[in-house]
C-alpha positions as CSV (number, residue, x, y, z in Angstrom):
1,M,0.0,0.0,0.0
2,P,1.3,3.5,-0.8
3,P,1.4,6.0,1.9
4,F,-1.9,7.7,2.4
5,Q,-0.5,11.1,1.5
6,K,0.3,9.8,-2.0
7,L,-3.3,8.7,-2.4
8,L,-4.5,12.1,-1.4
9,D,-2.0,13.9,-3.6
10,A,-2.9,11.7,-6.6
11,H,-6.7,12.1,-6.3
12,A,-7.5,15.2,-4.4
13,R,-8.3,17.3,-7.4
14,D,-10.7,14.7,-8.9
15,V,-12.5,14.2,-5.7
16,H,-13.0,17.9,-5.2
17,R,-14.2,18.4,-8.7
18,F,-16.7,15.6,-8.4
19,L,-18.0,17.0,-5.1
20,V,-18.4,20.5,-6.5
21,A,-20.4,19.1,-9.4
22,T,-22.5,16.9,-7.1
23,V,-23.3,19.1,-4.1
24,G,-22.2,22.6,-5.2
25,R,-19.3,24.7,-4.5
26,S,-20.6,25.9,-1.1
27,D,-20.9,22.4,0.3
28,A,-18.1,20.6,-1.5
29,D,-15.4,21.5,1.1
30,D,-17.3,19.8,3.9
31,C,-18.0,16.7,1.9
32,Y,-14.3,16.7,0.8
33,Q,-13.1,16.7,4.3
34,D,-15.6,14.0,5.3
35,T,-14.4,11.9,2.3
36,W,-10.8,12.1,3.3
37,L,-11.4,11.4,7.0
38,A,-13.5,8.3,6.1
39,A,-10.8,7.2,3.7
40,L,-8.1,7.7,6.3
41,R,-10.0,5.7,8.9
42,A,-10.6,2.8,6.4
43,Y,-7.2,2.8,4.8
44,P,-5.3,0.6,7.3
45,K,-8.0,-2.2,6.7
46,L,-7.8,-2.0,2.9
47,K,-6.2,-5.2,1.5
48,D,-5.9,-4.4,-2.2
49,A,-4.4,-1.2,-3.7
50,A,-5.3,-2.1,-7.2
51,N,-8.0,0.5,-7.7
52,L,-7.6,3.2,-5.1
53,R,-9.1,5.9,-7.3
54,S,-12.4,4.0,-7.6
55,W,-12.3,3.3,-3.9
56,V,-11.9,6.9,-2.8
57,M,-14.4,8.1,-5.5
58,T,-16.9,5.7,-4.0
59,I,-16.4,7.2,-0.6
60,A,-16.8,10.6,-2.1
61,Y,-20.1,9.6,-3.8
62,R,-21.5,8.2,-0.5
63,K,-20.5,11.3,1.4
64,A,-22.2,13.4,-1.3
65,M,-25.4,11.3,-1.1
66,D,-25.4,11.6,2.7
67,H,-25.2,15.3,2.3
68,V,-28.0,15.5,-0.2
69,R,-30.2,13.3,2.0
70,R,-29.5,15.5,5.1
71,R,-30.3,18.6,3.1
72,R,-33.6,17.1,1.8
73,R,-34.6,16.3,5.4
74,T,-33.8,19.8,6.5
75,W,-35.8,21.3,3.6
76,S,-38.8,19.0,4.2
77,I,-38.8,19.8,7.9
78,A,-38.6,23.6,7.2
79,L,-41.6,23.4,4.8
């Protein structure tokens, strides 16, 4: 496994672009931070480094969807 910093350096830009496109610029930074924290926690348990980009993009997708769901709940409660 490569050091975590190499993973972050290699894919940070792609993850951030995806999150901006998915949740918008104003919320992307929070999702970005959540993505990398989740990846850091899970990284020691990862057994295969064959497709790290897909792995971290999946985490980013899930964090974005969590954010969208929370936002929908907030909007439905406010209405």
